[in-house]
Residue frames relative to the residue before (quaternion, step in Angstrom):
aa qw qx qy qz dx dy dz
M 1.0000 0.0000 0.0000 0.0000 0.00 0.00 0.00
N 0.1680 -0.8002 0.5719 0.0659 3.57 -0.43 1.23
Q 0.1118 -0.7815 0.6126 0.0401 3.51 -1.06 0.91
T 0.0183 0.7530 -0.6576 0.0112 3.56 -0.93 0.98
P 0.6634 -0.5218 0.3412 0.4137 3.58 -1.12 0.45
A 0.7156 0.4438 -0.2633 0.4706 3.59 0.99 -0.77
S 0.7842 0.2572 -0.1283 0.5499 3.57 1.17 -0.41
P 0.2325 -0.7987 0.5411 0.1235 3.62 -0.03 1.27
P 0.6292 -0.5470 0.3719 0.4082 3.61 -1.16 0.44
V 0.2145 -0.7280 0.6346 0.1460 3.53 -1.28 0.63
H 0.2099 -0.7883 0.5732 0.0776 3.52 -0.69 1.16
T 0.3226 -0.7849 0.5096 0.1422 3.56 -0.55 1.26
Q 0.7193 0.3496 -0.2111 0.5620 3.60 1.26 -0.38
P 0.5431 -0.5878 0.4700 0.3723 3.59 -1.17 0.41
A 0.6254 -0.5065 0.4121 0.4272 3.56 -1.23 0.36
P 0.5538 -0.6224 0.4291 0.3489 3.67 -0.93 0.84
L 0.2054 -0.7398 0.6280 0.1274 3.55 -1.14 0.70
L 0.1159 -0.7930 0.5981 0.0025 3.53 -0.75 1.16
R 0.1911 -0.7562 0.6164 0.1083 3.63 -0.82 1.01
I 0.0101 0.7852 -0.6178 0.0407 3.54 -0.88 1.03
S 0.0365 0.7948 -0.6050 0.0312 3.58 -1.18 0.51
G 0.5942 0.5961 -0.4222 0.3366 3.53 -1.34 0.18
S 0.7585 -0.2809 0.2708 0.5220 3.58 -1.12 -0.69
H 0.6506 -0.5137 0.3684 0.4208 3.56 -1.20 0.31
L 0.6339 0.5091 -0.3355 0.4759 3.58 1.00 -0.75
Q 0.6459 0.5102 -0.3293 0.4627 3.61 0.93 -0.78
M 0.6460 0.5146 -0.3294 0.4576 3.60 0.91 -0.94
G 0.6490 0.5151 -0.3265 0.4548 3.58 0.89 -0.86
Q 0.6727 0.5042 -0.3035 0.4485 3.55 0.94 -0.86
Q 0.6227 0.5425 -0.3216 0.4632 3.57 1.16 -0.69
I 0.6087 0.5180 -0.3370 0.4976 3.58 1.16 -0.75
G 0.6991 0.5086 -0.2883 0.4116 3.54 0.71 -1.05
E 0.6791 0.5081 -0.2703 0.4556 3.52 1.02 -0.92
A 0.7198 0.4439 -0.2369 0.4782 3.57 0.92 -1.03
M 0.7853 0.2822 -0.1218 0.5375 3.56 1.04 -0.81
R 0.1352 0.8454 -0.5085 0.0914 3.59 1.13 0.64
S 0.6954 0.4647 -0.3082 0.4533 3.61 0.75 -0.90
Q 0.6476 0.5166 -0.3283 0.4539 3.58 1.03 -0.76
V 0.6357 0.5240 -0.3241 0.4650 3.58 0.99 -0.85
Q 0.6896 0.4803 -0.2782 0.4652 3.57 0.79 -1.02
H 0.6419 0.5147 -0.3193 0.4702 3.60 1.02 -0.79
S 0.6553 0.5196 -0.3246 0.4418 3.59 0.93 -0.77
I 0.6463 0.4961 -0.3160 0.4862 3.55 1.08 -0.63
E 0.6073 0.5340 -0.3427 0.4782 3.53 1.09 -0.67
N 0.6425 0.5301 -0.3077 0.4599 3.54 1.03 -0.95
A 0.6521 0.5123 -0.3142 0.4622 3.62 1.00 -0.82
H 0.5964 0.5515 -0.3463 0.4693 3.53 1.08 -0.74
K 0.6913 0.4920 -0.2653 0.4579 3.55 0.89 -1.05
L 0.6364 0.5367 -0.3377 0.4392 3.58 0.99 -0.78
L 0.6685 0.4773 -0.2997 0.4853 3.59 0.91 -0.87
S 0.6547 0.4994 -0.3297 0.4618 3.60 0.96 -0.79
D 0.6839 0.4643 -0.3163 0.4654 3.64 0.84 -0.78
A 0.7358 0.3940 -0.2359 0.4977 3.62 1.05 -0.61
Y 0.3271 0.7831 -0.4954 0.1851 3.63 1.22 0.27
N 0.6169 0.5558 -0.3577 0.4272 3.61 0.95 -0.64
D 0.7050 0.4351 -0.2486 0.5019 3.55 1.11 -0.62
L 0.7819 0.3571 -0.1714 0.4814 3.60 0.92 -0.94
E 0.1542 -0.8025 0.5459 0.1849 3.56 1.05 -0.80
L 0.5017 0.6269 -0.4081 0.4345 3.47 1.06 0.94
T 0.2409 -0.7547 0.5988 0.1177 3.60 -0.78 1.12
W 0.6507 -0.5046 0.3839 0.4178 3.49 -1.31 0.21
E 0.6365 0.4932 -0.3494 0.4791 3.62 0.97 -0.64
G 0.6320 0.5263 -0.3410 0.4553 3.56 1.05 -0.67
A 0.6203 0.5327 -0.3180 0.4799 3.57 1.14 -0.73
R 0.6472 0.5053 -0.3239 0.4700 3.57 1.01 -0.74
I 0.6230 0.5311 -0.3260 0.4728 3.60 1.03 -0.73
Q 0.6620 0.4854 -0.3147 0.4766 3.57 0.97 -0.92
A 0.6611 0.5375 -0.3148 0.4182 3.58 0.86 -0.92
R 0.6061 0.5706 -0.3722 0.4106 3.58 1.01 -0.66
K 0.6038 0.5844 -0.3509 0.4133 3.58 1.09 -0.72
Y 0.6876 0.4897 -0.2887 0.4518 3.63 1.06 -0.59
L 0.5421 0.6808 -0.3812 0.3121 3.57 1.18 -0.63
P 0.6570 0.5070 -0.3627 0.4241 3.69 0.78 -0.78
F 0.6396 0.5186 -0.3353 0.4577 3.65 1.00 -0.65
A 0.6551 0.5212 -0.2914 0.4630 3.46 1.07 -0.89
Q 0.6581 0.5314 -0.2784 0.4549 3.53 1.04 -0.99
E 0.6784 0.4933 -0.3083 0.4487 3.59 0.96 -0.85
R 0.7814 0.3517 -0.2066 0.4722 3.60 0.86 -0.84
Y 0.8189 0.1237 -0.0271 0.5598 3.63 0.96 -0.85
P 0.0144 -0.8311 0.5557 0.0138 3.59 0.55 1.04
Q 0.5977 0.5977 -0.3650 0.3902 3.59 1.13 -0.57
Y 0.7047 0.4473 -0.2716 0.4792 3.50 1.13 -0.69
V 0.5364 0.5492 -0.3928 0.5063 3.52 1.31 -0.28
D 0.6234 0.5163 -0.3527 0.4694 3.61 1.07 -0.71
E 0.6156 0.5445 -0.3617 0.4402 3.60 1.03 -0.71
M 0.6608 0.4792 -0.3108 0.4870 3.55 0.94 -0.84
T 0.6116 0.5354 -0.3513 0.4646 3.61 0.97 -0.70
G 0.6790 0.4954 -0.2926 0.4560 3.58 0.92 -0.90
I 0.6236 0.5280 -0.3436 0.4628 3.58 1.02 -0.74
A 0.6462 0.5143 -0.3189 0.4650 3.57 1.00 -0.82
Q 0.6749 0.4911 -0.2989 0.4626 3.58 0.89 -0.90
G 0.7181 0.4674 -0.2797 0.4332 3.55 0.79 -0.90
A 0.7427 0.3930 -0.2165 0.4971 3.53 1.13 -0.68
D 0.4095 -0.7544 0.4337 0.2741 3.53 1.40 0.13
V 0.4792 0.6113 -0.4539 0.4367 3.56 0.93 1.09
D 0.6189 -0.5598 0.4012 0.3776 3.50 -1.27 0.33
F 0.5462 -0.6434 0.4323 0.3176 3.57 -0.87 0.89
E 0.6619 0.5294 -0.3069 0.4328 3.56 0.95 -0.87
D 0.6082 0.5461 -0.3447 0.4616 3.54 1.24 -0.61
V 0.6197 0.5173 -0.3313 0.4884 3.63 1.11 -0.76
V 0.6526 0.5101 -0.3335 0.4502 3.61 0.94 -0.75
V 0.6311 0.5367 -0.3406 0.4445 3.55 0.99 -0.78
V 0.6344 0.5262 -0.3269 0.4625 3.63 1.00 -0.80
N 0.7311 0.4311 -0.2304 0.4760 3.56 0.99 -0.87
A 0.7382 0.3269 -0.2332 0.5421 3.53 1.30 -0.09
M 0.2317 0.8328 -0.4850 0.1321 3.55 1.24 0.41
E 0.6611 0.4927 -0.3353 0.4557 3.60 0.88 -0.86
A 0.6488 0.5273 -0.3212 0.4447 3.64 1.00 -0.71
V 0.7267 0.4429 -0.2685 0.4514 3.59 0.79 -1.06
T 0.6979 0.4241 -0.2799 0.5046 3.62 1.15 -0.40
T 0.3622 -0.7652 0.4562 0.2741 3.57 1.36 0.13
D 0.6697 -0.5599 0.2720 0.4049 3.53 1.01 1.01
A 0.3593 0.7418 -0.5031 0.2599 3.56 1.19 0.36
L 0.6528 0.4962 -0.3121 0.4797 3.56 1.19 -0.48
H 0.0476 -0.8181 0.5727 -0.0234 3.55 0.28 1.33
L 0.2221 0.8273 -0.4841 0.1788 3.52 0.76 1.10
T 0.6926 0.5177 -0.3099 0.3953 3.58 0.86 -0.79
R 0.0077 -0.8026 0.5931 -0.0640 3.55 -0.70 1.13
C 0.1430 0.8329 -0.5220 0.1159 3.58 0.81 0.93
T 0.1741 -0.7483 0.6282 0.1233 3.53 -1.30 0.42
S 0.0124 -0.8115 0.5828 -0.0397 3.58 -0.84 1.05
M 0.0308 0.7659 -0.6420 0.0185 3.56 -1.28 0.56
A 0.0812 -0.7675 0.6339 0.0503 3.52 -1.28 0.52
L 0.0860 -0.7846 0.6135 0.0257 3.60 -1.10 0.76
N 0.2997 -0.7611 0.5365 0.2078 3.55 -0.99 0.70
D 0.7783 -0.3964 0.2264 0.4311 3.58 -1.24 0.04
S 0.6044 0.5615 -0.3595 0.4361 3.65 1.15 -0.32
Y 0.7543 0.3921 -0.1841 0.4933 3.52 1.26 -0.43
T 0.6493 0.4814 -0.3114 0.4997 3.56 1.33 0.18
A 0.6096 -0.6117 0.3846 0.3260 3.57 -1.19 0.74
D 0.7762 0.3266 -0.1726 0.5109 3.55 1.05 -0.79
G 0.5511 -0.6400 0.3900 0.3668 3.62 1.22 0.18
H 0.4720 0.6389 -0.4576 0.3996 3.59 1.25 0.39
V 0.4226 -0.6510 0.5724 0.2645 3.51 -1.37 0.46
L 0.0744 -0.8289 0.5534 -0.0351 3.59 -0.60 1.16
A 0.0190 -0.7667 0.6411 0.0289 3.56 -1.22 0.57
A 0.0957 -0.8183 0.5667 0.0082 3.60 -0.94 0.84
H 0.0107 -0.8092 0.5851 -0.0531 3.60 -1.02 0.76
N 0.1870 -0.7231 0.6557 0.1108 3.52 -1.07 0.90
E 0.2094 -0.7884 0.5701 0.0982 3.61 -0.71 1.11
D 0.0622 -0.8141 0.5773 -0.0004 3.57 -0.47 1.18
W 0.2130 0.7629 -0.5894 0.1589 3.56 -0.94 0.93
V 0.7307 -0.4025 0.2726 0.4794 3.61 -1.20 -0.07
P 0.5946 -0.6170 0.3827 0.3454 3.61 -0.99 0.89
E 0.6244 0.5854 -0.3603 0.3709 3.60 0.93 -0.76
D 0.6781 0.4970 -0.2916 0.4563 3.63 1.12 -0.56
E 0.4460 0.7082 -0.4579 0.2998 3.58 1.22 -0.17
D 0.6511 0.5278 -0.3127 0.4468 3.62 0.95 -0.83
D 0.6975 0.4944 -0.2656 0.4456 3.59 1.14 -0.52
V 0.4189 0.7177 -0.4542 0.3212 3.61 1.30 0.18
Y 0.1565 0.7650 -0.6187 0.0863 3.56 -1.10 0.80
A 0.4097 -0.6889 0.5403 0.2564 3.54 -1.33 0.32
V 0.2039 -0.7849 0.5771 0.0962 3.58 -1.08 0.73
Y 0.0722 -0.7337 0.6711 0.0775 3.55 -0.97 0.87
A 0.0635 -0.8524 0.5170 -0.0455 3.53 -0.29 1.34
T 0.0852 -0.7698 0.6318 0.0318 3.50 -1.03 0.88
P 0.0999 -0.8114 0.5731 0.0572 3.63 0.25 1.21
Q 0.5393 -0.6272 0.4620 0.3199 3.57 -1.17 0.60
D 0.8111 0.2611 -0.1355 0.5056 3.62 1.07 -0.46
E 0.7171 0.3626 -0.2270 0.5502 3.58 1.27 0.21
P 0.6506 -0.5237 0.3634 0.4129 3.62 -1.21 0.31
P 0.5360 -0.5938 0.4851 0.3532 3.59 -1.11 0.60
F 0.0384 -0.8124 0.5818 0.0091 3.54 -1.14 0.59
L 0.2230 -0.7295 0.6291 0.1490 3.53 -1.25 0.39
A 0.0767 0.8290 -0.5331 0.1508 3.55 -0.55 1.22
M 0.3746 -0.6705 0.5926 0.2428 3.47 -1.50 0.19
T 0.1243 0.7710 -0.6222 0.0548 3.53 -1.09 0.65
Y 0.1552 -0.7801 0.5835 0.1640 3.54 -1.27 -0.23
G 0.8422 0.1272 -0.1331 0.5067 3.54 -1.08 0.81
A 0.8247 -0.2307 0.2315 0.4615 3.48 -0.98 -1.02
L 0.4916 0.6835 -0.4195 0.3393 3.54 1.31 -0.03
L 0.4828 -0.6454 0.5104 0.2998 3.57 -1.05 0.83
P 0.5301 -0.6245 0.4617 0.3403 3.62 -1.01 0.76
N 0.0670 0.8199 -0.5661 0.0523 3.58 -0.95 0.80
I 0.6979 0.3885 -0.2613 0.5419 3.62 1.20 -0.37
G 0.4274 0.7043 -0.4545 0.3387 3.57 -0.31 1.22
I 0.4454 -0.6401 0.5653 0.2691 3.50 -1.46 -0.28
N 0.1801 -0.8003 0.5594 0.1195 3.56 -1.00 0.75
A 0.7162 -0.4799 0.3104 0.4005 3.57 -1.34 0.21
Y 0.6503 0.4846 -0.3400 0.4762 3.63 1.14 -0.11
G 0.5957 -0.6315 0.3405 0.3612 3.52 1.25 0.39
I 0.5406 0.5947 -0.4190 0.4226 3.60 1.16 0.49
A 0.1280 -0.7568 0.6397 0.0406 3.51 -1.03 1.02
Q 0.1154 -0.7706 0.6253 0.0427 3.49 -1.14 0.80
L 0.0723 -0.7437 0.6642 0.0218 3.52 -1.06 1.03
I 0.2110 -0.8071 0.5462 0.0757 3.56 -0.93 0.85
N 0.0261 -0.7633 0.6455 0.0053 3.52 -1.09 0.91
S 0.4405 -0.6812 0.5281 0.2509 3.53 -0.87 0.97
V 0.0184 -0.7482 0.6630 0.0163 3.54 -1.05 0.83
Y 0.3752 -0.7772 0.4834 0.1468 3.55 -1.23 0.44
P 0.0459 -0.8319 0.5518 -0.0366 3.58 0.27 1.29
N 0.4212 -0.7131 0.5065 0.2398 3.53 -1.25 0.60
D 0.6330 0.5366 -0.3274 0.4517 3.64 1.21 0.16
S 0.2526 0.7936 -0.5223 0.1831 3.64 1.12 0.46
R 0.0173 -0.7925 0.6075 -0.0502 3.55 -1.06 0.81
I 0.6034 -0.4944 0.4544 0.4301 3.55 -1.33 0.01
G 0.3076 0.7264 -0.5576 0.2584 3.54 -0.78 1.08
I 0.7431 -0.3083 0.2751 0.5264 3.60 -1.12 -0.69
P 0.4534 -0.6989 0.4765 0.2809 3.60 -0.71 1.03
R 0.6085 -0.6204 0.3615 0.3378 3.54 -1.01 0.81
I 0.6010 0.5710 -0.3578 0.4298 3.55 1.08 -0.70
L 0.6710 0.4876 -0.2918 0.4763 3.62 0.98 -0.79
V 0.6012 0.5441 -0.3468 0.4714 3.55 1.13 -0.61
A 0.6692 0.4921 -0.2737 0.4849 3.53 1.03 -0.95
R 0.6248 0.5420 -0.3350 0.4513 3.55 0.98 -0.77
A 0.6536 0.5217 -0.3151 0.4486 3.60 1.04 -0.76
V 0.5813 0.5873 -0.3783 0.4172 3.57 1.13 -0.63
L 0.6125 0.5670 -0.3497 0.4255 3.67 1.03 -0.65
A 0.6625 0.4819 -0.3073 0.4841 3.58 1.24 -0.25
A 0.4276 0.7222 -0.4485 0.3074 3.59 1.26 0.00
K 0.2759 -0.7709 0.5512 0.1606 3.61 -1.16 0.67
T 0.7838 0.1544 -0.1117 0.5911 3.55 1.24 -0.26
P 0.6653 -0.5032 0.3440 0.4311 3.63 -1.16 0.32
A 0.6452 0.5119 -0.3232 0.4661 3.63 0.99 -0.77
D 0.6295 0.5259 -0.3241 0.4713 3.54 1.03 -0.80
A 0.6430 0.5170 -0.3259 0.4615 3.59 0.95 -0.78
I 0.6682 0.4981 -0.3062 0.4601 3.59 0.93 -0.85
R 0.6378 0.5269 -0.3248 0.4584 3.56 1.00 -0.81
R 0.6699 0.4918 -0.3089 0.4626 3.57 0.96 -0.79
A 0.6402 0.5356 -0.3398 0.4333 3.59 1.07 -0.64
I 0.7631 0.3101 -0.1749 0.5394 3.60 1.18 -0.54
V 0.1430 0.8277 -0.5280 0.1250 3.54 1.14 0.68
P 0.5325 -0.6359 0.4343 0.3513 3.61 -0.97 0.74
H 0.8212 0.2688 -0.2212 0.4522 3.54 -1.26 0.56
R 0.3177 0.7266 -0.5365 0.2887 3.57 1.16 0.63
A 0.5419 -0.6514 0.4258 0.3173 3.58 -1.05 0.72
A 0.7777 -0.0778 0.0771 0.6190 3.56 1.10 -0.68
G 0.4374 -0.6975 0.4844 0.2958 3.54 -0.92 -0.82
Y 0.2741 -0.6915 0.6389 0.1962 3.46 -1.39 0.34
N 0.3495 -0.5646 0.6130 0.4281 3.41 -1.40 -0.42
H 0.1794 -0.7606 0.6226 0.0405 3.45 -0.88 1.18
L 0.1124 -0.7642 0.6329 0.0534 3.61 -0.50 1.20
L 0.0434 -0.8341 0.5480 -0.0459 3.55 -0.39 1.32
A 0.0303 -0.7841 0.6198 -0.0094 3.55 -0.84 1.04
H 0.2006 -0.7714 0.5976 0.0875 3.53 -1.17 0.81
E 0.6096 -0.5941 0.3684 0.3737 3.62 -0.99 0.67
S 0.5849 0.5902 -0.3603 0.4239 3.57 1.23 -0.36
G 0.5507 -0.6008 0.3820 0.4357 3.56 1.31 -0.36
E 0.4546 0.6460 -0.4622 0.4030 3.59 1.31 0.15
I 0.0080 -0.7903 0.6119 -0.0318 3.60 -0.87 1.04
Y 0.0202 -0.7855 0.6169 -0.0448 3.56 -0.85 1.04
S 0.1434 -0.7334 0.6563 0.1045 3.54 -1.22 0.66
V 0.0846 -0.8094 0.5803 0.0308 3.60 -0.46 1.17
E 0.1631 -0.7681 0.6175 0.0460 3.48 -0.66 1.30
A 0.0103 0.8276 -0.5575 0.0645 3.55 -0.56 1.18
S 0.0857 -0.6995 0.6987 0.1229 3.49 -1.39 0.39
A 0.7628 -0.3512 0.2412 0.4865 3.61 -1.17 -0.30
R 0.8285 0.2164 -0.0697 0.5118 3.60 0.98 -0.85
R 0.7462 0.3314 -0.1933 0.5441 3.62 1.23 -0.28
F 0.0162 0.7602 -0.6480 -0.0439 3.46 -1.41 0.20
E 0.0840 -0.7381 0.6655 0.0725 3.45 -1.41 0.45
I 0.2507 -0.7693 0.5738 0.1269 3.58 -1.12 0.68
L 0.1641 -0.7459 0.6405 0.0800 3.55 -0.85 1.03
Y 0.1847 -0.8020 0.5607 0.0907 3.59 -1.00 0.85
G 0.4618 -0.7112 0.4694 0.2464 3.58 -0.91 0.90
L 0.0093 -0.8554 0.5176 -0.0177 3.58 0.70 1.09
D 0.7164 0.4463 -0.2395 0.4798 3.54 1.10 -0.73
G 0.6128 -0.5735 0.3182 0.4407 3.56 1.38 0.04
Y 0.7916 0.1928 -0.1327 0.5645 3.58 1.20 0.07
I 0.0693 -0.7500 0.6545 0.0658 3.58 -1.37 0.35
V 0.0950 -0.7510 0.6495 0.0714 3.50 -1.16 0.78
H 0.0605 0.7875 -0.6130 0.0217 3.61 -1.11 0.64
T 0.1402 -0.7591 0.6295 0.0892 3.48 -1.27 0.59
N 0.7595 -0.4153 0.2571 0.4297 3.64 -0.76 -0.84
H 0.6315 0.4579 -0.3674 0.5065 3.59 1.12 0.52
Y 0.5378 -0.6115 0.4656 0.3464 3.58 -1.22 0.54
L 0.3232 -0.7580 0.5477 0.1449 3.50 -1.15 0.83
T 0.6926 0.4718 -0.2901 0.4621 3.60 1.06 -0.63
P 0.5879 -0.5976 0.3991 0.3715 3.65 -0.96 0.73
K 0.6429 0.5464 -0.3313 0.4223 3.61 0.93 -0.89
M 0.7218 0.4228 -0.2447 0.4903 3.57 0.96 -0.88
Q 0.5754 0.5766 -0.3915 0.4279 3.60 1.11 -0.49
E 0.5662 0.5702 -0.3818 0.4566 3.63 1.21 -0.44
M 0.7142 0.4499 -0.2505 0.4740 3.62 1.17 -0.56
E 0.5206 0.6783 -0.4111 0.3160 3.61 1.25 -0.12
D 0.3202 -0.7443 0.5650 0.1556 3.53 -0.93 1.02
E 0.8543 -0.0750 0.0034 0.5143 3.56 -0.82 1.09
P 0.0331 -0.8436 0.5359 -0.0083 3.61 0.51 1.14
E 0.5941 0.5624 -0.3872 0.4253 3.61 1.10 -0.41
E 0.5830 0.5540 -0.3823 0.4550 3.66 1.20 -0.19
L 0.7114 0.4868 -0.2357 0.4488 3.60 1.22 -0.33
I 0.2066 0.7999 -0.5330 0.1828 3.58 1.17 0.62
S 0.6895 0.4853 -0.3179 0.4337 3.61 0.73 -0.97
S 0.5797 0.5601 -0.3759 0.4570 3.60 1.14 -0.52
R 0.6585 0.5118 -0.3007 0.4626 3.57 0.99 -0.81
V 0.6421 0.4995 -0.3326 0.4770 3.56 1.01 -0.81
R 0.6736 0.4853 -0.3269 0.4515 3.60 0.79 -0.81
Y 0.6106 0.5536 -0.3457 0.4486 3.58 1.05 -0.73
F 0.7344 0.4249 -0.2610 0.4604 3.58 0.70 -0.97
R 0.6036 0.5398 -0.3538 0.4680 3.57 1.16 -0.56
A 0.6837 0.4726 -0.3031 0.4662 3.64 0.85 -0.92
L 0.6296 0.5291 -0.3319 0.4620 3.56 1.09 -0.79
R 0.6549 0.4980 -0.3270 0.4650 3.63 0.90 -0.78
L 0.6661 0.4986 -0.3099 0.4602 3.60 0.89 -0.89
L 0.6327 0.5320 -0.3227 0.4610 3.57 1.04 -0.71
R 0.7132 0.4606 -0.2477 0.4667 3.55 0.95 -0.93
Q 0.5574 0.6378 -0.3845 0.3670 3.62 1.16 -0.29
R 0.7454 0.3280 -0.1895 0.5486 3.55 1.21 -0.39
P 0.4591 -0.6773 0.4909 0.2992 3.63 -0.93 0.75
K 0.7980 0.1033 -0.0413 0.5923 3.55 1.10 -0.68
H 0.2032 -0.8013 0.5502 0.1176 3.59 -0.97 0.71
S 0.1742 -0.7513 0.6264 0.1132 3.54 -1.34 0.27
I 0.7067 -0.4039 0.3370 0.4732 3.56 -1.31 0.09
K 0.6594 0.5124 -0.3134 0.4522 3.63 0.91 -0.93
S 0.6839 0.4817 -0.3164 0.4475 3.64 0.81 -0.80
L 0.6234 0.5120 -0.3437 0.4808 3.60 1.07 -0.65
Q 0.6355 0.5302 -0.3290 0.4547 3.55 1.01 -0.80
A 0.6148 0.5290 -0.3407 0.4756 3.60 1.11 -0.69
I 0.6172 0.5150 -0.3442 0.4851 3.64 0.95 -0.74
Q 0.6823 0.4975 -0.3142 0.4340 3.63 0.86 -0.86
K 0.6659 0.4861 -0.3001 0.4798 3.60 1.22 -0.38
D 0.4251 0.7527 -0.4323 0.2566 3.63 1.24 -0.09
H 0.2018 -0.8169 0.5367 0.0622 3.62 -0.92 0.95
T 0.3353 0.7342 -0.5263 0.2674 3.59 1.17 0.34
N 0.8007 0.1690 -0.2040 0.5373 3.60 -0.91 1.00
F 0.1483 0.8080 -0.5438 0.1715 3.57 1.18 0.71
S 0.5857 -0.1781 -0.7902 -0.0269 1.63 -1.94 1.59
D 0.5855 0.5681 -0.3733 0.4417 3.59 1.29 -0.23
S 0.2774 0.7934 -0.4825 0.2466 3.55 0.90 1.00
I 0.6934 -0.4013 0.3233 0.5036 3.64 -1.16 -0.01
C 0.6973 0.2591 -0.2075 0.6353 3.57 1.01 -0.80
N 0.1693 -0.8572 0.4861 0.0156 3.49 0.00 1.43
H 0.1188 -0.8086 0.5754 0.0323 3.55 -0.96 1.02
A 0.3862 -0.7126 0.5356 0.2369 3.54 -0.92 0.90
V 0.0354 -0.8199 0.5706 -0.0316 3.58 0.05 1.34
D 0.7749 0.2515 -0.1451 0.5614 3.52 0.85 -0.95
E 0.0606 -0.8505 0.5222 -0.0150 3.53 -0.03 1.33
N 0.4959 0.6934 -0.4010 0.3354 3.53 1.34 0.06
D 0.6864 0.4422 -0.2507 0.5201 3.57 1.16 -0.68
P 0.3597 -0.7632 0.4836 0.2331 3.67 -0.33 1.17
L 0.7058 0.4349 -0.2732 0.4879 3.65 1.12 -0.50
D 0.7797 0.2835 -0.1650 0.5333 3.60 1.12 0.02
R 0.5374 0.6203 -0.4132 0.3945 3.60 0.65 1.00
E 0.3244 0.7566 -0.5141 0.2411 3.60 1.04 0.62
K 0.1223 -0.7653 0.6288 0.0627 3.51 -1.40 0.33
T 0.5716 -0.5514 0.4558 0.4018 3.54 -1.26 0.07
I 0.1356 -0.8296 0.5382 0.0611 3.54 -0.48 1.16
N 0.7712 -0.0805 -0.0444 0.6299 3.58 1.36 0.02
A 0.2019 -0.7399 0.6308 0.1176 3.52 -1.39 0.43
L 0.1501 -0.8058 0.5727 0.0099 3.50 -0.92 1.04
V 0.0279 -0.7333 0.6772 0.0527 3.51 -1.27 0.65
F 0.1287 -0.7998 0.5821 0.0697 3.59 -0.73 1.01
D 0.1669 -0.7440 0.6388 0.1027 3.50 -1.02 0.86
L 0.2724 -0.8125 0.4955 0.1418 3.56 -0.06 1.32
T 0.6500 0.5394 -0.3289 0.4223 3.55 1.00 -0.76
A 0.7399 0.3645 -0.1888 0.5330 3.56 1.06 -0.89
R 0.3507 -0.7477 0.4868 0.2847 3.62 1.31 -0.14
Q 0.4433 0.6797 -0.4616 0.3583 3.60 0.80 1.01
M 0.1236 -0.7481 0.6406 0.1213 3.54 -1.31 0.43
H 0.1477 -0.7784 0.6085 0.0447 3.52 -0.68 1.21
I 0.0174 0.8294 -0.5562 0.0491 3.57 -0.60 1.07
A 0.1990 -0.7171 0.6597 0.1045 3.50 -1.13 0.90
W 0.2736 -0.7705 0.5582 0.1409 3.57 -0.63 1.13
G 0.7726 0.2052 -0.1962 0.5679 3.56 -0.34 1.27
N 0.7457 -0.3400 0.2603 0.5105 3.60 -1.18 -0.33
P 0.4448 -0.7294 0.4500 0.2601 3.65 -0.73 1.00
C 0.5720 0.5830 -0.3938 0.4219 3.53 1.22 -0.30
K 0.7665 0.3438 -0.1785 0.5123 3.60 1.22 -0.40
N 0.7617 0.3402 -0.1669 0.5256 3.57 1.24 -0.39
A 0.4969 -0.6761 0.4780 0.2599 3.50 -1.18 0.90
Y 0.4659 -0.6452 0.5366 0.2805 3.50 -1.31 0.48
H 0.1139 -0.7674 0.6274 0.0666 3.55 -1.11 0.74
T 0.3358 -0.7928 0.4859 0.1505 3.55 -0.97 0.80
Y 0.0822 -0.7666 0.6357 0.0374 3.60 -0.99 0.89
H 0.2665 -0.7827 0.5485 0.1249 3.60 -1.02 0.81
L 0.2573 -0.7097 0.6320 0.1752 3.46 -1.20 0.72
E 0.3205 -0.8012 0.4737 0.1757 3.51 -0.30 1.32
A 0.5383 -0.6317 0.4514 0.3278 3.55 -1.04 0.79
């Protein structure tokens, strides 16, 4: 598969679907065994990313492992089951556990210097869709090397709700829909109060176990979190919340008009006070306003109309459908590695592997 800046990869097959079940350790082992090459490749990619960005970060891989160890006690105390999942991934893929931890704590150990993630998310309730379904959509942007490592997970934990999610490599699943009709979309934000605590990926992983909207919100703002994401949370009832979090603060936006859009900057005044280097987030603001405009142009939306928004190239290459045109700057070469639309009413996940402008969507079902 050849990739050039002008021609993103075309995937002739749908993203792999992996079914896992059992204890958290067993589920991690199943991921590691089935996706061994993807897990190993993602760790190699993380090595390369830190090496390429050394002049900016001055962080070696061993330094990243040392930093990651500081976060483990917080993760172990609050979410030992997800530490078990990382342990299982390492065992199944025959890689070092600490390398898996680095991948899952990358934002923390680099103190957010990797302003790479440029995701775009939106959710609409039944009042804003043509068929009365509740929909949520997300473009996942990250480094091009990790695109080959994308896969879907259908998980049936022995002690938590089943869920259907997207992930890649050694990363714990966190963007998905669960059997209680809760969908979570994640957007990186950049607070200035980051600290040693529970890594954000583990916080987001815990949200997939929520049984109610309030439970999902509580999990998104768990005490002793290292920093924060924007968690766009949708429920099959049509309730939509956008939780903007940092390490110590949070604000909740509610989808009173029937929809919410979010990218990678804070929208609430309280959280804007916590934003680190907002001038670095101009493209996030452009994507936000563009997605909002496209959403408001139609009185009712469908899965197809959301997919059309996900393919938008206004402000190319830093568009909603993001293309890695300038691959020379290690801190500025991300692209859309998959696009997702969730139908919460039908319990479906539609996923385009790679740029949605070039790749078809495939549908996976979360069985009742």
